[in-house]
C-alpha positions in Angstrom: -43.6 -17.7 28.6 -43.8 -14.6 26.4 -44.1 -12.3 29.4 -40.7 -13.4 30.8 -38.8 -14.1 27.6 -39.3 -10.7 25.9 -37.3 -8.4 28.3 -34.4 -11.0 28.3 -34.3 -11.0 24.6 -34.3 -7.2 24.4 -31.6 -7.0 27.0 -29.5 -9.5 25.2 -29.9 -7.7 21.9 -28.9 -4.4 23.6 -25.9 -5.9 25.2 -24.7 -7.2 21.8 -25.4 -3.9 20.2 -23.2 -2.1 22.8 -20.5 -4.8 22.5 -20.5 -4.4 18.7 -20.3 -0.6 18.9 -17.4 -0.7 21.4 -15.6 -3.3 19.4 -15.9 -1.1 16.3 -14.6 1.9 18.4 -11.5 -0.2 19.3 -11.0 -1.3 15.7 -11.4 2.2 14.4 -8.8 3.5 16.9 -11.2 5.8 18.6 -10.7 3.8 21.8 -7.0 3.6 22.1 -4.8 1.0 23.9 -4.7 1.8 27.6 -7.7 4.1 27.5 -9.8 3.8 30.7 -13.5 4.2 31.2 -16.3 3.1 33.6 -19.6 1.4 33.1 -21.3 4.7 34.1 -19.5 6.6 31.4 -20.4 4.2 28.7 -24.0 3.9 29.9 -24.3 7.7 29.8 -22.7 7.9 26.3 -25.3 5.4 24.9 -28.2 6.5 27.0 -28.9 3.1 28.5 -28.8 1.4 31.9 -25.7 0.0 33.5 -26.7 -3.7 33.3 -26.4 -4.3 29.5 -23.2 -2.1 29.4 -21.6 -4.1 32.2 -22.5 -7.4 30.4 -21.1 -6.0 27.1 -17.8 -5.0 28.7 -17.4 -8.3 30.4 -18.0 -10.0 27.0 -15.3 -7.9 25.4 -13.0 -8.6 28.3 -13.5 -12.3 27.7 -12.6 -11.8 24.0 -9.3 -10.1 25.1 -10.1 -6.7 23.8 -10.5 -5.1 27.2 -9.0 -5.5 30.7 -11.1 -5.2 33.8 -10.0 -3.4 37.0 -12.2 -4.0 40.0 -11.6 -0.5 41.3 -11.1 1.6 38.2 -13.5 0.1 35.6 -12.2 -1.1 32.2 -9.4 -0.2 29.8 -8.5 -1.1 26.3 -6.0 -4.0 26.2 -2.5 -3.1 25.2 -1.1 -5.7 22.8 2.6 -6.1 22.3 4.5 -7.1 19.2 5.2 -10.5 20.8 1.4 -10.8 21.3 1.0 -10.1 17.6 3.6 -12.7 16.5 1.9 -15.3 18.7 -1.6 -14.5 17.2 -0.2 -14.8 13.7 1.3 -18.2 14.6 -2.0 -19.4 16.0 -3.9 -18.1 13.0 -1.5 -20.0 10.7 -2.0 -23.3 12.7 -5.8 -23.0 12.4 -5.6 -22.3 8.6 -3.4 -25.4 8.3 -6.1 -27.4 9.9 -8.7 -26.0 7.6 -6.7 -26.8 4.5 -5.8 -30.3 5.7 -9.5 -31.0 6.0 -10.0 -29.7 2.5 -7.2 -32.0 1.3 -8.8 -35.0 3.1 -12.4 -34.5 2.0 -12.2 -32.6 -1.3 -14.4 -29.7 -2.3 -18.1 -30.8 -2.3 -20.5 -29.1 -4.6 -22.2 -27.2 -1.8 -18.9 -26.1 -0.4 -17.9 -24.9 -3.9 -21.1 -22.8 -4.1 -20.4 -21.3 -0.6 -16.8 -20.5 -1.6 -18.2 -18.5 -4.5 -20.1 -16.4 -1.9 -17.0 -16.1 0.2 -15.1 -14.9 -2.9 -17.4 -11.9 -3.2 -16.4 -10.9 0.3 -12.8 -11.3 -0.7 -13.3 -9.1 -3.7 -14.7 -6.3 -1.5 -11.8 -6.8 1.0 -9.2 -6.7 -1.7 -10.8 -3.6 -3.2 -10.7 -1.8 0.2 -7.1 -2.9 0.7 -6.0 -1.5 -2.6 -7.8 1.7 -1.9 -6.2 2.0 1.6 -9.6 2.0 3.2 -8.8 0.4 6.6 -12.3 0.6 8.1 -14.0 -1.1 5.2 -11.1 -3.6 4.9 -11.4 -4.8 8.5 -15.2 -5.3 8.2 -15.0 -7.4 5.0 -11.8 -9.2 6.1 -13.5 -10.4 9.3 -16.6 -11.5 7.4 -14.4 -13.2 4.8 -12.5 -15.3 7.3 -15.5 -16.1 9.4 -17.5 -17.4 6.5 -14.5 -19.3 5.1 -13.7 -21.0 8.4 -17.4 -21.8 8.9 -17.4 -24.0 5.8 -15.3 -26.6 7.4 -17.9 -27.6 10.0 -16.2 -26.8 13.4 -18.0 -24.0 15.1 -15.5 -23.8 17.9 -12.6 -23.5 15.5 -14.4 -20.8 13.5 -15.2 -18.8 16.7 -11.7 -19.1 18.0 -10.2 -17.9 14.7 -12.7 -15.0 14.6 -11.6 -13.9 18.1 -7.9 -14.2 17.1 -8.5 -12.1 14.1 -10.4 -9.5 16.1 -7.5 -9.2 18.5 -4.8 -9.2 15.8 -6.7 -6.3 14.0 -7.0 -4.5 17.4 -3.2 -4.8 17.7 -2.4 -3.8 14.2 -4.8 -0.9 13.9 -2.9 1.2 16.4 0.1 1.2 14.2 -1.8 1.5 10.9 -3.9 4.4 12.2 -0.8 6.2 13.5 0.9 5.8 10.1 -2.3 7.0 8.3 -2.4 10.1 10.5 1.2 10.9 9.8 0.9 10.3 6.0 -2.4 12.1 5.3 -4.5 9.0 5.6 -2.9 7.1 2.7 -2.5 3.4 3.4 -2.5 2.4 -0.3 0.1 -0.3 -1.1 0.5 -1.4 2.5 -2.5 -3.7 3.0 -2.7 -7.3 2.0 -5.2 -7.9 -0.8 -4.9 -11.5 -2.0 -8.2 -12.8 -0.6 -9.6 -13.9 -3.9 -6.4 -15.7 -4.8 -6.8 -17.8 -1.6 -10.4 -18.7 -2.5 -9.3 -19.6 -6.1 -6.7 -22.0 -4.7 -9.3 -23.7 -2.5 -11.8 -23.9 -5.4 -9.3 -25.7 -7.6 -8.4 -28.0 -4.6 -4.8 -26.7 -4.2 -4.2 -26.6 -0.5 -0.4 -26.2 -1.0 -1.1 -22.9 -2.8 -3.5 -21.9 -0.1 -0.8 -22.6 2.5 1.7 -20.5 0.6 -0.7 -17.6 0.3 -1.5 -17.6 4.1 2.2 -17.9 5.0 2.9 -14.9 2.8 0.0 -13.0 4.4 1.3 -13.6 7.9 4.8 -12.7 6.9 3.6 -9.6 5.2 1.5 -8.6 8.2 4.3 -9.2 10.7 6.9 -7.3 8.7 4.5 -4.4 8.2 3.6 -4.0 11.8 7.2 -4.4 13.0 8.2 -1.7 10.5 5.5 0.7 11.5 6.1 0.1 15.2 9.8 0.9 14.8 9.0 4.0 12.8 
């Protein structure tokens, strides 16, 4: 009934808007690992009621970005380097599954058309990486991988990979933002930018090359974050 569905839809939309805003705060480094806050504080900050805020925070906790404390509210999850290594390993396994599917079924014409669209996201991500623009890179990189993984027909796999990438960015961004602050905001030359090469390998049905590119990506990411953490 319209009279009962409307408020539920509005609340759901508000909850998602708050969750998206807080996720962006984490990825931007403005909500730092270990930082604590309450439902009341967030509700006052956004000028909304407590219910959608609580639902948004519970959602982000389920995604592994926040931790809930029954007596103290919520805090931003603190990822370790071991967490990051494990996330990269899991990401690599999912990518292997995607590329095996490609090898088994080939690149259909509709998939090839969709890869052209994904490549445009990759171009933007690569441009941001080369410019050292971390905020823009994260946004396009997340869209790039979400759209790429969605092409292979397993919504659960796509959602799991997206959550992994969110968490791995949340872990990496702490070290990248700190380095940026120390070095006057300059991240040029540090960020991975081979998104379009990966798409090109898939378009020409070369999963071995795609495997190699993703392995290099993960090795580059791990080496970079380990180096920044040590510094």
